[in-house]
NUDOFI-645701 format. One line per field, with one value per residue (C-alpha): residue in three letters; x, y, z; chain; residue number from 1. Coordinates in steps of 0.25 Angstrom, whole numbers, plus 5000, padded with zeros to 4 digits. Layout:
N
r <- c(Ala,...)
east <- c(X,...)
north <- c(Y,...)
up <- c(Z,...)
c <- c(A,...)
k <- c(NUM,...)
***
This chain:
81
r <- c(Met,Asp,Lys,Ala,Thr,Ala,Leu,Ala,Ile,Val,Asp,Asn,Asn,Cys,Leu,Ile,Ala,Asp,Gly,Leu,Asp,His,Gly,Ile,Ile,Gly,Val,Thr,Ala,Gly,Ala,Asn,Val,Gln,Ala,Val,Tyr,Ser,Cys,Ala,Ile,Leu,Val,Gln,Gln,Trp,Met,Ile,Asp,Gly,Met,Asp,Ser,Asp,Glu,Ala,Leu,Glu,His,Leu,His,Tyr,Asn,Val,Leu,Gly,Gly,Arg,Pro,Thr,Gly,Asp,Asn,Ala,Pro,Val,Phe,Leu,Asp,Asp,Leu)
east <- c(5000,5006,5006,4995,4985,4990,4987,4974,4970,4974,4968,4955,4954,4953,4951,4961,4962,4972,4984,4980,4988,4995,4982,4979,4980,4974,4962,4948,4946,4935,4930,4929,4944,4946,4958,4958,4964,4968,4962,4973,4984,4979,4977,4990,4997,4990,4994,5009,5007,5003,4988,4984,4974,4962,4966,4969,4956,4948,4956,4953,4938,4935,4945,4947,4935,4925,4929,4932,4927,4916,4914,4919,4934,4934,4944,4941,4946,4949,4945,4957,4959)
north <- c(5000,5014,5026,5033,5021,5019,5034,5034,5021,5028,5042,5036,5026,5014,5001,4991,4976,4971,4964,4967,4980,4973,4972,4987,4993,5007,5014,5018,5031,5041,5046,5032,5027,5012,5003,4994,4980,4971,4957,4952,4957,4951,4937,4938,4941,4930,4920,4925,4923,4908,4907,4900,4908,4902,4905,4919,4922,4915,4924,4936,4933,4928,4935,4949,4952,4944,4952,4966,4978,4987,5001,5014,5012,4997,4991,4987,4974,4975,4961,4961,4946)
up <- c(5000,4996,5006,4999,5001,5015,5018,5012,5020,5033,5029,5026,5038,5028,5034,5030,5031,5041,5035,5021,5018,5007,4999,4999,4985,4988,4993,4987,4981,4986,4999,5005,5005,5007,5007,4994,4995,4983,4985,4975,4983,4996,4990,4984,4997,5004,4994,4995,5010,5008,5005,4992,4983,4988,5002,4999,4992,5003,5013,5005,5004,5018,5027,5020,5011,5020,5033,5027,5034,5027,5027,5021,5025,5023,5013,4999,4992,4978,4971,4962,4962)
c <- c(A,A,A,A,A,A,A,A,A,A,A,A,A,A,A,A,A,A,A,A,A,A,A,A,A,A,A,A,A,A,A,A,A,A,A,A,A,A,A,A,A,A,A,A,A,A,A,A,A,A,A,A,A,A,A,A,A,A,A,A,A,A,A,A,A,A,A,A,A,A,A,A,A,A,A,A,A,A,A,A,A)
k <- c(1,2,3,4,5,6,7,8,9,10,11,12,13,14,15,16,17,18,19,20,21,22,23,24,25,26,27,28,29,30,31,32,33,34,35,36,37,38,39,40,41,42,43,44,45,46,47,48,49,50,51,52,53,54,55,56,57,58,59,60,61,62,63,64,65,66,67,68,69,70,71,72,73,74,75,76,77,78,79,80,81)
***
């Protein structure tokens, strides 16, 4: 994550997903700024860490997307798989 993105996240009190900073690719534009994560980057990192593709996808869907917070400052997950 670059400095501008990190600053925008802090300045706008964006919620972030614990332990997934490596997947942040930017922020949304407009009045309601949200952190944006790449699902592909997250899955790729979990596979590097030892999960197979099915495990990584299951982890994404059930543990990340299934339990994500909602609201104005909640993170957004780009489906770029």
